[in-house]
C-alpha positions in Angstrom: 230.7 233.5 272.0 232.1 231.1 269.5 233.5 227.7 270.6 237.4 228.5 270.2 236.7 231.3 272.5 235.0 229.2 275.2 237.2 226.6 274.8 240.4 229.4 275.6 238.3 230.3 278.8 237.9 227.1 279.8 241.7 226.5 279.7 242.4 229.8 281.6 240.0 228.9 284.5 242.0 225.6 284.8 245.4 226.9 284.7 243.9 229.7 287.1 242.8 227.1 289.4 245.7 225.0 289.2 247.7 228.2 290.5 245.5 228.9 293.6 245.8 225.0 294.7 249.7 225.3 294.6 249.5 228.5 296.3 247.2 227.0 299.1 249.6 224.0 299.3 252.6 226.6 299.8 250.8 228.7 302.3 251.2 231.7 300.3 247.2 231.8 299.8 245.1 232.0 302.7 241.7 229.9 302.8 238.5 231.5 302.9 236.6 231.1 305.9 232.6 231.9 305.9 229.7 230.0 307.0 228.0 230.9 303.8 229.2 230.3 300.1 227.0 231.7 297.0 227.7 230.3 293.4 226.7 232.6 290.6 227.0 231.7 286.9 228.1 234.4 284.4 224.8 235.7 284.1 224.6 236.7 287.7 222.3 233.7 288.5 222.4 232.1 291.9 222.9 228.3 291.3 224.8 226.9 294.5 224.9 227.9 298.0 227.6 226.3 300.6 226.5 226.8 304.1 227.5 225.9 307.6 225.3 226.0 311.1 226.2 224.7 314.4 225.9 221.2 314.1 225.1 220.9 310.2 226.5 221.8 307.0 224.6 221.9 303.8 225.2 222.5 299.8 222.0 223.3 297.4 222.9 223.2 293.9 219.9 224.6 291.2 219.3 225.1 287.6 219.2 228.4 286.2 215.9 229.3 287.2 216.5 228.4 290.8 213.8 226.1 291.3 215.0 222.3 290.3 217.7 221.6 293.2 219.8 218.9 294.8 220.6 219.8 298.2 222.8 217.4 300.6 224.7 218.0 303.9 225.4 216.6 307.5 223.0 217.4 310.2 222.4 216.3 313.8 220.8 213.1 312.8 223.3 212.2 310.3 224.0 213.0 306.4 221.0 213.4 303.9 220.4 214.5 300.3 217.4 215.8 298.6 215.7 216.3 295.3 213.3 218.8 294.4 210.7 219.4 291.3 210.7 222.5 289.5 208.0 224.1 291.8 210.1 223.4 294.8 208.4 220.6 296.1 210.2 217.7 297.2 210.9 214.6 295.0 213.2 212.3 296.7 215.3 212.2 300.0 218.1 210.0 301.0 218.5 210.0 304.8 220.7 208.1 307.2 219.2 208.6 310.6 219.6 208.0 314.1 219.8 204.1 315.3 221.4 202.8 312.2 218.4 203.9 310.1 219.3 204.6 306.4 216.1 205.7 304.0 215.1 206.3 300.6 211.8 208.5 300.2 210.3 209.2 296.8 207.6 211.5 296.7 204.6 212.4 294.4 203.9 215.7 292.9 202.2 217.0 296.2 205.4 215.9 297.9 203.6 213.3 299.8 206.0 210.2 300.4 204.8 207.1 298.3 207.9 205.0 298.2 210.1 204.1 301.1 213.2 202.3 300.8 215.4 201.5 304.0 217.3 199.2 306.6 217.6 199.2 310.1 218.9 196.8 312.6 215.8 194.4 312.0 216.6 194.1 308.0 216.2 195.9 304.9 212.5 197.1 303.9 210.0 198.8 301.3 206.7 200.7 301.7 204.6 201.8 299.2 202.1 204.4 300.7 198.8 205.7 299.7 197.7 209.7 299.3 197.4 209.8 303.1 200.9 208.3 303.9 199.5 205.1 304.9 201.5 202.0 304.1 199.8 199.8 301.7 202.4 197.5 301.1 205.2 196.6 302.7 208.1 194.1 302.0 210.5 193.4 304.8 213.3 190.9 305.5 213.7 190.3 308.9 216.1 188.3 311.2 217.1 184.7 310.3 216.7 185.7 306.1 213.3 185.5 306.6 211.3 187.4 303.8 207.6 189.0 304.3 205.0 190.8 302.3 202.3 192.6 304.1 199.3 194.2 302.4 197.5 196.5 304.5 193.8 198.5 304.5 192.8 201.7 304.2 193.4 202.2 307.9 196.9 200.7 307.8 196.0 197.1 309.7 197.8 194.2 308.2 195.1 191.9 306.5 197.6 189.4 304.3 200.9 188.4 304.9 203.2 186.3 303.0 205.9 185.1 304.9 209.2 182.4 304.6 210.2 181.3 307.5 214.2 180.8 307.2 215.0 180.5 310.7 213.3 176.9 312.4 210.8 175.5 310.6 212.0 176.4 306.8 208.1 177.0 306.0 206.2 179.1 304.0 203.2 180.8 304.7 200.1 183.3 303.8 198.4 184.9 306.9 194.8 186.4 306.3 193.7 188.6 309.1 190.5 190.5 310.2 190.0 194.1 310.8 190.5 193.0 314.6 193.9 191.6 313.8 192.8 187.7 314.4 194.0 185.2 312.0 191.0 184.0 310.1 192.9 182.3 307.2 196.6 180.4 307.1 197.9 178.6 303.9 201.0 176.8 305.3 203.8 174.7 303.5 206.8 173.1 305.6 210.3 172.0 304.4 208.8 168.6 304.3 206.3 169.5 302.0 203.5 169.3 304.6 200.5 171.8 303.4 197.9 173.1 305.7 194.8 175.5 305.1 192.5 176.9 307.7 190.1 179.1 307.6 189.1 181.0 311.1 191.3 182.0 314.0 194.3 179.7 314.8 192.5 178.8 317.9 188.9 178.4 316.7 189.8 177.0 313.0 186.1 176.4 311.7 187.9 174.8 308.2 191.7 173.0 307.9 193.1 171.2 305.3 196.1 169.2 306.0 198.0 167.6 303.2 201.7 165.7 303.0 203.1 163.1 300.2 201.7 160.4 302.7 198.2 161.7 303.4 195.7 164.4 303.3 192.9 165.7 305.8 190.2 168.3 305.8 188.7 168.9 309.2 185.7 171.0 310.0 185.7 172.7 313.5 183.4 174.8 315.6 184.1 177.7 318.2 186.9 176.7 320.1 189.8 173.5 319.5 186.6 171.2 318.9 187.1 169.2 315.6 183.6 168.0 314.4 184.4 166.5 311.2 187.0 165.4 309.0 187.5 164.3 305.8 190.8 162.6 304.4 193.0 160.2 302.6 194.7 157.9 305.8 198.5 157.7 306.2 200.6 155.1 304.7 197.4 153.3 302.1 195.8 156.8 301.0 192.4 155.4 301.7 189.5 157.7 301.9 187.7 158.3 305.4 185.0 160.2 307.3 185.1 160.9 310.9 182.7 162.7 313.3 183.2 164.3 316.2 181.3 164.8 319.4 181.9 168.4 321.2 184.9 167.0 323.3 186.4 166.5 320.1 185.9 162.1 320.6 185.4 160.6 317.3 181.9 158.8 317.0 181.3 157.6 313.7 184.0 156.6 311.1 183.3 155.5 307.5 185.8 154.2 305.4 186.8 152.3 302.5 190.2 150.2 302.0 191.4 147.6 299.4 189.9 145.0 300.9 187.1 146.3 303.6 184.4 149.2 303.7 182.8 150.1 306.9 180.9 151.7 309.6 182.5 152.3 313.1 180.5 154.0 316.0 182.2 154.9 319.1 180.8 155.8 322.7 181.5 159.0 324.3 185.1 158.3 325.4 186.0 157.2 321.4 186.0 153.5 322.1 184.7 151.7 319.3 181.3 149.8 320.1 179.7 148.9 317.1 181.0 147.5 313.5 179.6 147.2 310.2 181.9 145.8 308.0 181.9 144.3 304.1 185.1 142.1 303.6 186.8 140.8 301.0 184.5 138.0 300.2 181.6 140.2 300.0 180.3 139.3 303.4 178.5 141.9 305.3 179.5 141.9 309.2 177.7 143.6 311.9 179.7 143.8 315.4 178.8 144.8 319.0 181.6 145.2 321.5 181.8 146.3 325.2 183.5 149.1 326.8 186.8 147.1 326.9 186.3 146.4 322.7 185.7 142.7 323.3 183.4 141.4 320.3 180.1 140.4 322.3 177.6 140.2 319.5 178.4 139.3 315.3 176.2 138.8 312.8 177.0 137.9 309.3 175.8 136.2 306.0 177.9 133.7 304.3 178.2 133.5 300.5 176.0 130.7 300.4 173.1 132.7 301.8 173.7 131.2 305.1 173.4 133.6 308.1 174.8 133.4 311.5 174.6 135.3 315.2 177.3 134.7 317.5 177.3 135.7 321.1 180.4 135.6 323.6 181.0 136.3 326.9 183.5 138.9 328.4 186.2 136.8 327.9 185.5 136.8 324.0 184.6 133.0 324.3 181.7 132.3 322.0 178.6 131.0 323.9 175.9 131.0 321.7 175.6 130.4 317.8 172.2 131.1 316.1 172.3 130.0 312.2 169.8 130.2 309.4 170.9 127.7 306.5 170.0 128.1 302.9 167.1 125.2 303.2 164.7 126.6 305.2 167.0 125.4 308.2 167.7 127.4 311.8 169.7 126.0 314.8 170.9 127.4 318.1 173.7 126.3 319.9 174.5 126.7 323.3 178.7 126.4 324.2 179.8 126.4 328.0 182.8 128.4 329.3 185.3 126.1 327.6 183.6 126.1 324.1 182.2 122.7 324.4 178.3 122.3 322.7 175.7 121.9 325.5 172.8 121.8 323.7 171.7 122.0 320.1 168.0 123.5 318.8 167.5 122.8 315.4 164.6 123.3 313.2 164.2 122.3 309.4 161.6 120.7 307.0 161.5 117.6 309.2 160.6 119.5 312.3 162.5 120.4 315.5 165.2 118.6 317.4 167.0 119.1 320.7 170.0 117.7 321.6 171.8 118.1 324.9 175.5 117.0 326.2 177.3 116.5 329.0 180.7 117.9 329.7 182.2 115.2 327.8 180.1 115.4 324.7 178.0 112.8 325.0 174.5 113.1 324.3 172.3 113.0 327.5 169.0 114.4 326.3 167.5 114.2 322.5 164.1 115.0 321.1 162.3 113.8 319.5 
């Protein structure tokens, strides 16, 4: 059949179709009522079937060999469409199912679903599946515009999740889980730029790192919420420090450096500072012992000229005794009363020892030699 003959035949069929439509409109021609309609090509090959059954209707179109096909219809669960390979296995399916679930499912050569795209009441989602139909990667958008990527292991357990919280905190985080579903790692960044990184369970984090524009810190802990060691840069000054904690998470030892000082602080079991070792801005070393009310009770230092001193204070912080060592083989001991007045002075020098005792008015009452 040449091209001209084909054109003539198509025109004739088109006119005939128009006549049938006109007759249907005027009621001269009755519609065909059947529960199955078969479409056959000129060579007698079936290439389409339209069928209806109680609660559903479907239509299937095939190639001339009757293998590759497209089928679409409406069933009890909603409308659906299917595409098949030449061997008859399903290649892709589009379905609208109950409870508002819409799904597009793409399959491999063995008709195993490998990619699923869908949307339900919780939001859209994409799943990549392995040959056992187990989801290994999931992409979801939940309520509050919160996207999430989930990586699963070979048993379908969620092991890694990347999430952006679009509700309250507006934070982004990466979560790692073990085979029991417990969180063993967390990387988090909130809306203000504060970053956290934790290794271990959220309640029993073994290593945690916090960073913000103002400060940063690395924390080590044991099983349970107890802190054991912290390294960081202090807020505001960004000066380095190291803190060691006891089993009750009370700081026991802290070492730090600032622009003018460096020092070591030792605390009791309640976290109260009891000992300080400092080098100040004048390069003077200080050793300070405090009581449980953090009042200085003993101070020791060495001055730039080489002299040294030990100061002893009472419970009110008043200086009561001062022991000094001079740069010329001299040493002295001064005893003061509660008002701070010197009551006795004992000195040792190249000329020998000397003792001076005074009354409440500061007048000498005894000297030796």
